[in-house]
N, C-alpha and C positions, 0 to 999 in steps of 0.2 A: 152807491153813496148813501142811500137810505139804510141799508143793511149795516154799514160802518157806524152811522149816527146811532142806530139803535143799540148796537153792541157797546159803544162807548158809554151811552146813557145807562145801560144795564150795569157795566163795570163800575161806573161812578157811583150808582145806587148802592151797590154791594159794599164798596168801600166806605160810603157814608154810614150805612148801617152798622158796619163792623166797628166804626170809630165812635159811635154813640155809646154813652154809658148804659149799663144794663137796665137802669131804672126808666130810661127813655125808650127802650125797646119793649116789644111785647113779651111779657113774662108768662111762663107756663104755670097755671095754677096747680098746686099740689095739696091735697087734703090729708092732713096728718092727725091721727088720734093718739093721744097720750094714754099711758096706763092708768092714770088716776088724776084726780083734781090736783091743782097746783101744789107741788111739793118742791123743797129746795133744789133737787137735782134737775128740775125742769128749767132752771135758770139758764142752762146751756143753750136751750132753743131761743130763748128771748135774747140772749147775747148775739147769736147768729143773725137774728132779725135786726137787732139794733145796730150792729156793725155792718149790715148790708151784705153779709156773706151769701145769703140766699139770692138776693137780687143780682149780685155779681155772677152767680151761676145761672142766671136767667129764670129764677123760679119765684113765684108768688106763693109762699108757704102759709097755709092757713091751719093754725093749731087749734085743736079741740080738746078739752079736758075729757078724761075717761072716768070709768066707774069700776076699775079693777081690770087686771090683765086678761082674766078669762072672758070678761065682757067685751074688752077691746079686741081680742082675737075673733070673737064671734062677729062683731060688727065689721071688722076688716074683711072677713070671709064673705059677708053678704054684700060686698061692694059699695058699702056707704063711704068707705075711705080708701085712699090709695096706699098709704104707708102708715105703720104704727110703731110706737115705742112701747115695748111690753116685756114681761117676763118670759124667757125662752121656754121654761117648763110648761107654762100655760099654752104657749104657741104650739109646742110639740103635741100636747093633748088634743088641741083643736085639729091639727093636721091628721092625727091618727083617727079622728072621727070623720074624716073626708073634707075638712074645712079647706077652702081654696086660697090658702096663704102659704108663704114660704119665708123662712128666716133668711135675711140678706146681709146680716152683720151682727156680731156679738162683741160687746166690749167688756162684759162682766162675766168671766168664764167660771166663777164659782158662786154659789148661792150666798146671799147675805144673811140667811136664816141662822139664828143663834138663840141661846138662852142667856138672858141678861139679868144680873142682879145688882146690888150695890155693895161695893167693896167695903169689908168690915162687918157686913151683915150676913153674908153668905159666901162660901167658898166653892168655886166651880173649877175643878181641876181634872175633869175626865168624866165619862159616862157614870161610873159608880157614885160620884158626888151628887148626882141628881136625885138619887133615891131618898126619899123621906122629906124632901122640901116641897113646898106648894108652888106649882108653876102655872101662872095664868096664860091661858091659851084660848084663841078663837076657834071654835068648832068649824070644820070644813075648810075648803080652800087650801091655799098654800101652807098655811100654819099647820093644819092637821097632817098634810102630806109630808112635810119635812120631818115632823116627829115620827111618823110611821116608818119612814125610810131610815131615820137615825136609830131607832130602837132595833130594827131588823138587822142593820149593818153591825150593831154592837151586841148582838145576841141577847137582846132584852125584849120584853113585852111592853106594850103601851100600859098595861096595868101595873107595871113596876114603877111608873111615874105617878105622882100625885097631881093630876091635871085638874086645874080649876077652870071650868068654862066661863069665859067673859066676853062680852062685846069688845070689839077692837078699841073703841073709845074709852073703855073702862079699865084697860090694863095698866096704863100709866098711873092713874089715880090709886089703884089697888096696890101697886108697887110702892109708891111713895107713902101710902097710908099704913103699910105693913100688914095688910090682910093676906098678901102673898109674898113669897120669897124671891121669885124671879118671874120673868115673862118670856114667852116664846115669840120671837118676831124678828125683824130685820135690825141687825146690829147698828148700822149707821144712824138709824132714827132713834133708837132707845138709848144708845151711848150718848147722843147729843142731848136727849131729855135729861139724862142723869148729870151730865156735866153742867147743864143749866141751873141745877139746884146746888151747885158747888160741891158735889160729891163725885166719886170716881166709879165707873161701871166695873163690874166683874162679868167677864164675857166668855162664854164657851161657844166658839164658832163651829157650827155643825159640819162645815166642809172639811175641818180638820179631823173629823171622826167618821169618815166613810160615807159622806153624803155627796154624790156627784151631780146634784141638781145644778142647773145653770141659771144665772141671773139675767140682767137686762140686755137687750139688743133691739134689732129692728126687723120687722117683717113687712112684706109687701103683698098685696092682693095678687093672685096668680095672673088674672087676665091683665091687670095693669102692668105687672112686671114684664110680661110677654111683649106687650105693645110699646112700653116705654122704659127699657132698660137703662138707657142713657140718662133719663130724668132721675131714676132711683139712685144711679151712681153719683150724679151731681148733688142730690140731697145728702147722701152720706158724707161726701167730701166736704160740703159746706157745714154740715153738722159737726164733723170732726174739728173743723176750725173753731166752731163755737166751744166745743169741749176744751181745746187747747187755750183759748182766751179766757174762759171761766176759771180753769186751773191756775192760770197766771195770776189772777186777782179775784179770789172767790168773794171778798168783801164787796167789790164793785159789782160783781155779778148778782149778789144778793140784794144790794141796794137798788139795782135796776129792776129786779123782780118785785121789790117792795113798792116801787114807783109805777110799775106797769100793771101788776095783777095783785091778787091776794097773797100775802106771805104770812102764814101763821108762825107766831113766835118772833124772837129777836133776830137781828142781823147776825149776832154771834152764834146762835144756834144753827142758823142756816149755813154759815161757814163751816161749822163743826160737822154738820150732817154731810155736806158736800165732800169734805176731806175724808170722811168715812167711806162714802161711795167710791171715791177715787182709789183709796187703799185696796179695794177689792177688785179693781178694774185695770184693764190694759191702759197704760198712759197714752194720751192721744198722739204723742210724738213717736210712739213705738211703730216701726214699719209693719208689725203684725196686727195693728189696730183693726178690729172689725172681722178679722179672718176666723173661720171655724175649721175644726178638725174632725176627721172621721172618728178618731179615738173618743173625743168628748161626746160626740153624738151617739156612738155605739153604747157608751156607758150610761148615758142619760136614758136611752130608750129601753135598755135592759132593766135598768132600775124601775122605771115606770111600769114595765110589763110585770116584773116580779111583785109590785105593789098593787096590781090590778088596776092601774091608772092609764094603761095604754089600750087603745081600742082598734084592733086590726093590725095586720103586718103589711108595712109598706116599705119599699126600698129607701135607703138613706137619701137618694137624690130627690125624694119627694119633700124632705124636710128642710133642706138648706142648699144654698149656693154661695160660692165666693166670687162669682162673675162680675158683680157690681161693686165689690169692696174697693175703697180708694187705694191706689198704688203708692 
């Protein structure tokens, strides 16, 4: 009789717990590090929080601003965070150095790196058109790497380009001030800046000219991934819902960002920026969202190795997994 009573009590307790909303249950804390300080495309994560997608998945997601993808990859490797949103190329470099991280999903399979000018002031219609114009570029980091790969892929030398070294924050002012003809940077950001001035951008997308670098995705700390694969899978699925909702109404997503955190620039520029990111990304409704391929990783690693930016030879399985990508 006692055993039957205990069993009934246990079953009732389980049913009650299952019927409770996620917010009333114990949520699993997840520490997520972003690639940079708040930028328009981070609205996706805020949408997922505001709409309760993370809570519905049983997660208490704590978002932390980053200081560049290279730093984010390092901090994730040092176990300060569980999951990170970052540039895949920077993650690959960290893994090649022995970093304890692995890419668990990619949604931007080609780099956003580009040369951007102002239509009517410069003509960018292929690699030869870059010779003779002044290109503002930030030394080191992804900016320098993308140009290094681009020139090699097009049988050019870096010295064939007239590169003007500028701090990242000075490039836009120099472009609009006319002291340079174009900038090297991410096209969604600079296209939005140009549009905001009432002008049209002239853009040469480096991925169209032999640059197989990869853009944004998600990585997890190896130790965390081994112990909590189901948590990583739930995070990716809930974030994908955030992507889909943000894409449905970017204006609302940008207004939410403006209300919750710091949004530099106008709502219109934020919307433009996000549309540019989406144009280079796998749509969230696509069944292949997040999935990675052997082909793209083989090309990326070979490119980094040729550029002297890969450190050590490791098997492909060290770099990525599709095991937790949303089905």
